[in-house]
BAKEDO-234751 format. One line per 2 residues: number of its first residue (from 0); their letters; for each residue x, y, z of N, C-alpha, C. Coordinates in steps of 0.001 Angstrom, whole numbers. Example, Ala and Ser with C-alpha at 12.3 -4.5 7.8 and 13.67 -1.06 7.14 Angstrom:
# residues 2
0> as> 13190,-5690,7800,12300,-4500,7800,13200,-3300,7800; 12850,-2250,7080,13670,-1060,7140,12900,30,7870
//
This chain:
# residues 71
0> mi> 1061,-897,-99,173,120,482,696,1114,-160; 598,2230,-985,1707,3437,-951,443,4342,122
2> as> 861,5799,819,-13,5761,2105,1064,7314,1225; 274,8841,1626,321,10174,1460,733,10896,2662
4> iv> 1355,11507,3078,803,12773,4036,1078,13693,3575; -290,14610,3916,-21,16482,3449,254,17268,4999
6> vn> 176,17939,4873,698,18633,6390,82,19709,5513; -836,20552,7111,-1591,21575,6491,-1775,22815,7696
8> yf> -994,24089,7007,-720,24942,8201,-1596,26089,7616; -2846,26706,7917,-4053,27090,7343,-4248,27425,6054
10> gs> -4596,26550,5792,-4598,25736,3729,-5222,24626,3926; -6953,24937,4568,-7299,24000,4420,-7963,23677,2801
12> cl> -8901,25002,1969,-8925,24683,486,-8064,24173,-336; -6578,24260,-132,-5413,24081,-1003,-5621,22262,-192
14> tk> -5133,22211,1043,-5184,20512,1590,-6603,19713,980; -7386,20217,1472,-8993,20124,264,-8640,19302,-1345
16> sa> -8330,20103,-2469,-7839,20142,-3249,-7043,19226,-3372; -5449,19078,-2927,-4811,18162,-3186,-5223,16636,-2560
18> td> -6078,16658,-1433,-6407,15330,-1332,-7247,14326,-2272; -8387,15444,-2353,-9500,15760,-3175,-8419,14490,-4626
20> sl> -7870,15392,-5049,-6561,15459,-5686,-5876,13498,-6131; -5513,13454,-5209,-4790,11916,-4389,-5506,10382,-4633
22> lr> -7237,11320,-4341,-7966,9826,-4005,-8031,9846,-5383; -9164,10771,-6353,-9281,10328,-7442,-8003,9549,-7804
24> dr> -7245,10469,-8540,-6105,9996,-9525,-4919,8897,-8617; -5699,8535,-7052,-4327,7149,-7537,-5568,6358,-6132
26> pg> -6676,5375,-7176,-7126,4599,-6082,-6584,3746,-5465; -7197,3629,-3749,-6542,2903,-3065,-5556,3384,-2061
28> ie> -5098,4449,-2052,-4271,5053,-1547,-4417,5591,-207; -3481,5487,1008,-4007,5828,1686,-3104,7315,2405
30> vi> -4901,8421,2606,-3365,9877,2564,-3846,10183,4081; -3170,10476,4416,-3493,11443,6094,-2382,12356,6140
32> vi> -3766,13337,6884,-3479,14776,6841,-2937,15404,8341; -2281,15962,8767,-1902,16045,9848,-1423,18002,9485
34> dn> -2865,18460,10811,-3040,19840,10702,-2218,20479,11906; -1209,21161,11340,-340,21610,12090,-846,23402,12772
36> sa> -2299,23222,12129,-2624,24740,12113,-2518,25033,13888; -2838,24314,15051,-3201,24367,16132,-4679,26009,16652
38> dt> -5466,25284,15373,-6550,26610,15543,-7973,25729,15444; -8837,25475,16790,-9658,25153,16380,-10537,25002,15304
40> ke> -10654,26575,14908,-11393,27248,13801,-11275,25909,12500; -9938,25678,12417,-9258,25749,11287,-9368,23885,10979
42> sm> -9388,23404,12407,-9513,21762,12531,-10278,21512,12609; -11997,22004,13183,-13202,22042,12465,-13685,22515,10855
44> kl> -12951,22861,10522,-13536,23620,8788,-12483,21736,8153; -10948,21033,8336,-11170,20473,7774,-11848,19177,7975
46> rh> -12354,19066,9082,-12985,17544,9301,-14144,18129,8898; -14495,19241,8597,-16141,18964,7703,-15377,18436,5961
48> ml> -14521,19468,5544,-14676,19293,4712,-13171,18116,3281; -12804,17521,4400,-12495,16608,4185,-12960,15109,4213
50> dp> -12533,14156,2323,-12816,12689,2200,-13035,12072,3553; -14209,11692,4205,-13800,11100,5338,-13382,9229,5366
52> ri> -12555,9170,4179,-11729,7809,3609,-10559,8160,4313; -9666,10114,4649,-9016,10319,5366,-8841,10658,6479
54> kl> -7688,10084,7434,-7227,10261,8204,-6805,11553,9014; -7190,11911,9526,-6947,13873,9954,-6240,13406,10917
56> ii> -4929,14130,11514,-4569,13885,12606,-4287,15955,13534; -4495,15766,14358,-4851,17465,14675,-3967,17773,15034
58> ns> -2689,18233,15223,-1351,18712,16232,-2144,19862,17562; -1926,19659,18644,-2393,20965,19448,-1270,21685,19271
60> sn> -260,22198,18989,1053,22885,17827,1502,23441,17473; 2268,24099,16650,2890,24062,14747,4149,23280,15357
62> tg> 4131,21644,15055,5903,21263,15099,6146,21177,14533; 6238,21798,12872,7195,21865,12039,7016,20331,10855
64> fg> 7549,21605,9842,6584,20322,8891,7574,18508,9042; 8530,18357,8950,9484,17458,9313,8268,16623,10883
66> aa> 9056,17116,11621,8330,16566,12818,6590,15979,12508; 5167,16880,11868,4610,16393,11744,4515,15016,10610
68> cn> 5668,16076,10014,5596,14333,8987,5766,13250,9388; 6479,12977,10772,7636,11628,11255,6091,11532,12073
70> l> 5261,12837,12703,4416,11858,13682,3590,10749,13357
//
């Protein structure tokens, strides 16, 4: 199985577009979104916008890109 990790930082619309593209173009791919925004409103937007097949991990603080990918 192939997995794709997308790190979000106040870019919910761009993150949705990227994940929709991944799911459309790569059937069967596992998509994981790490929200580094540390903002309740941004997290709620992602929860409502993203496809239910996507695993969403909410960080309580902005840990940076590399740490988010390792999470």
